[in-house]
C-alpha positions in Angstrom: 119.4 127.6 91.4 115.9 128.5 92.6 113.7 125.6 93.4 110.6 124.9 91.3 107.3 125.2 93.2 105.7 121.8 94.0 102.0 120.9 93.7 100.2 117.9 95.2 99.9 116.5 91.6 103.7 116.6 91.3 104.1 114.5 94.5 101.4 112.1 93.5 103.0 111.5 90.1 106.3 110.6 91.8 104.5 108.4 94.4 102.7 106.5 91.7 105.9 106.0 89.7 107.4 104.3 92.7 104.2 102.5 93.9 102.0 102.0 90.9 98.3 101.8 92.0 97.8 99.0 89.5 100.0 96.8 91.7 97.5 97.0 94.6 95.3 94.1 95.5 91.7 94.3 94.1 90.2 94.8 97.6 92.6 97.6 98.5 92.0 101.3 98.5 95.1 103.3 97.6 95.8 106.8 96.2 94.6 110.3 97.1 92.1 110.3 99.9 91.6 114.1 100.1 93.4 117.2 98.8 93.4 119.5 95.8 95.9 118.4 93.1 96.8 122.0 92.5 97.6 122.9 96.1 101.2 123.7 97.0 103.2 121.1 98.9 106.3 122.1 100.9 106.2 119.6 103.7 105.3 115.9 103.6 104.7 113.7 106.7 105.1 109.9 106.3 103.3 107.6 108.8 101.9 104.1 109.0 98.4 104.9 110.1 96.0 107.8 109.3 94.9 108.3 113.0 94.3 111.3 115.2 97.8 111.5 116.7 99.3 111.6 113.1 96.9 114.4 112.2 98.0 116.3 115.3 101.6 116.0 114.2 100.8 117.0 110.7 99.0 120.1 111.8 101.5 121.1 114.4 104.4 120.7 112.0 102.6 122.5 109.1 102.6 119.6 106.8 100.8 120.0 103.4 100.5 116.3 102.8 100.4 113.1 104.9 101.5 109.9 103.1 100.3 106.8 105.1 100.8 103.1 104.4 97.4 102.1 105.7 94.3 103.5 103.9 91.8 105.6 105.9 88.8 104.0 104.1 89.5 100.4 103.1 85.8 99.7 102.5 83.3 102.0 100.8 81.6 104.7 102.7 78.6 107.0 102.2 79.6 109.6 104.7 82.6 111.5 106.0 80.6 113.2 108.8 82.6 114.2 111.8 80.6 111.8 114.0 83.2 109.1 113.5 86.9 109.1 114.0 87.5 108.7 110.3 85.2 111.5 109.4 86.9 113.7 112.0 90.3 112.9 110.3 88.9 114.0 107.0 87.4 117.2 108.4 90.6 118.2 110.3 92.8 117.5 107.4 90.7 119.6 105.0 90.3 122.4 107.4 94.1 122.5 107.9 94.8 122.3 104.1 96.5 118.9 104.5 96.1 116.3 101.8 96.1 112.5 102.5 97.6 109.8 100.3 97.8 106.0 100.9 100.2 103.5 99.4 99.4 100.1 100.8 99.6 96.8 99.0 101.2 98.5 96.0 104.0 99.5 98.3 104.2 96.0 99.8 105.0 94.5 96.4 107.2 97.3 95.0 110.9 96.9 94.3 112.1 98.3 96.7 109.1 98.2 99.0 107.9 97.6 102.6 109.6 94.2 103.0 113.0 95.4 101.7 113.1 98.0 104.4 112.1 95.4 107.0 114.8 93.0 105.8 117.5 95.6 106.2 116.1 96.7 109.6 116.5 93.1 111.0 120.0 92.6 109.7 119.7 91.0 106.3 122.5 91.9 103.9 123.3 91.4 100.2 120.7 90.7 97.5 117.1 90.3 98.4 114.5 88.4 96.4 110.7 88.3 96.7 109.3 85.5 98.9 106.2 85.3 96.6 107.2 86.9 93.2 104.7 88.8 91.1 103.6 87.0 88.0 103.9 90.2 86.1 107.4 91.0 87.2 109.5 88.6 89.3 111.5 91.4 90.8 108.4 92.5 92.6 106.2 90.6 95.0 105.3 89.9 98.6 107.9 89.4 101.3 111.7 89.2 100.8 114.3 86.5 101.3 117.9 87.3 102.3 120.8 86.2 104.3 122.4 87.2 107.6 126.0 88.2 107.4 126.9 85.0 109.2 125.0 82.0 110.8 123.7 82.7 114.3 121.5 81.1 116.8 117.8 81.8 116.6 117.9 83.6 119.9 120.6 85.9 118.6 118.6 86.7 115.5 115.5 87.5 117.6 117.6 89.9 119.6 119.0 91.5 116.5 115.5 91.9 115.0 114.2 93.4 118.3 117.0 95.9 118.3 116.4 96.9 114.7 112.7 97.4 115.0 110.9 100.3 116.8 109.8 99.4 120.3 106.2 98.7 121.0 104.3 97.5 124.1 104.8 93.9 123.3 108.0 91.9 122.8 108.7 89.8 119.7 107.4 86.2 120.0 109.6 83.3 118.8 108.6 79.7 117.8 111.4 77.2 117.4 114.5 75.9 119.1 116.3 79.0 120.3 119.7 77.3 119.8 119.1 76.3 116.2 121.5 78.0 113.7 119.8 80.3 111.2 121.2 82.1 108.1 118.6 82.4 105.4 115.6 84.6 106.5 112.2 85.4 105.0 110.4 88.5 106.1 107.0 90.0 105.3 105.9 93.4 106.5 102.4 93.3 108.1 100.2 90.2 108.4 102.1 87.4 106.8 100.6 84.1 107.9 99.2 83.5 104.4 102.8 83.0 103.3 103.7 80.3 105.9 103.5 77.6 103.3 105.5 79.7 100.9 108.2 80.1 103.5 108.3 76.4 104.1 108.7 75.7 100.4 111.4 78.3 100.1 113.6 76.4 102.6 114.4 79.4 104.7 115.6 79.0 108.3 113.3 81.5 109.9 110.3 83.6 108.8 109.7 87.0 110.5 106.3 88.7 110.0 103.4 90.0 112.1 99.9 89.0 113.3 100.6 85.3 113.4 97.6 83.3 114.6 97.7 80.3 116.8 96.4 77.5 114.5 98.3 78.4 111.4 101.5 78.9 113.4 101.0 75.7 115.4 100.4 73.6 112.2 103.4 75.2 110.6 105.7 74.2 113.4 104.2 70.7 113.6 105.0 70.4 109.8 108.7 71.1 110.6 108.5 74.6 109.1 111.2 77.2 109.6 111.3 79.0 112.9 109.0 81.9 113.4 109.4 85.4 114.7 106.2 87.4 115.3 106.5 91.1 115.6 104.1 94.1 115.9 102.2 94.8 112.6 103.1 98.5 112.9 106.7 97.9 113.7 107.3 95.7 110.6 105.9 98.4 108.3 107.5 101.5 110.0 111.0 101.1 108.5 109.6 101.6 105.0 108.6 105.2 105.8 112.2 106.5 105.7 112.8 104.7 102.4 109.6 106.2 100.9 110.5 109.7 102.2 114.0 109.5 100.7 112.8 108.1 97.3 110.0 110.6 96.9 112.1 113.6 97.8 115.0 112.3 95.5 112.5 111.9 92.6 111.3 115.4 93.1 114.8 116.8 93.5 115.7 115.2 90.1 113.1 117.6 88.6 114.4 120.6 90.5 111.7 120.4 93.2 112.7 120.6 96.8 110.3 119.6 99.6 110.9 118.8 103.3 110.0 115.3 104.4 109.6 113.9 107.9 108.9 110.4 109.3 106.4 110.3 112.2 107.8 108.4 115.2 104.3 108.2 116.8 103.8 104.6 117.9 100.3 103.9 116.4 100.4 100.2 117.2 97.0 99.3 118.7 98.4 97.6 121.8 99.7 100.1 124.4 100.6 97.9 127.4 101.1 94.3 128.6 100.3 93.0 132.1 104.1 93.0 132.8 103.9 96.8 132.5 101.2 97.1 135.2 102.0 97.5 138.8 100.0 94.9 140.8 100.2 97.1 143.8 98.3 100.0 142.1 94.8 100.4 143.3 
């Protein structure tokens, strides 16, 4: 059977059925950034960040749409002049006929969403439940809680998580007794230190997230909170891309629409090296 042609409006409709913009935080900026709703879409690139290397990949591959987790403009702007890197992103995308769409905190709280993919990537099995359920729908919410297949030492879980997440310049950081046994795990994709108290109250054995700061983490451990694993912000959100690509293409296929989707493997984490990567003998 011949495939039905696909427009940007068709893709946006499926994206917003999966990640309703009304679920986004009030401060967030989600949805279509640039692009004509009537333009044809044959190829969709999924990425975490709307940065230059992702634009390069989209243009080289011939993508018609880039779907990113992070918004390009999180705060209001009065100019998209190409004198800034964000303005250049907009200009290059429009010149190349490539649309840009962002699903951010609405994807964080979706069921399934960003933290579901993270939970599976670090080895959690069985049913997952939100760490902080949404008042509107307890199946949705921030973070996820799940169980490992069997109890293991914290060091073993940290190794399992490191193996399941994409590599970045820095290693995972761990707080807690490495020989303590852990089974129940909470995760939150992206910056999750606002949920430290929630993780303590949930009675989990370990909480894995990103961007943990010294004082909140120190006070959490002094209060006998669960062990902590701190990963790269980018790495904790990257596993969601494959799920989003699969779910969007499946939703389109149910309507007879076929598109090609690709997940960018460009590491767009801000940190590119640690001092252990540097040769002290280099001049």
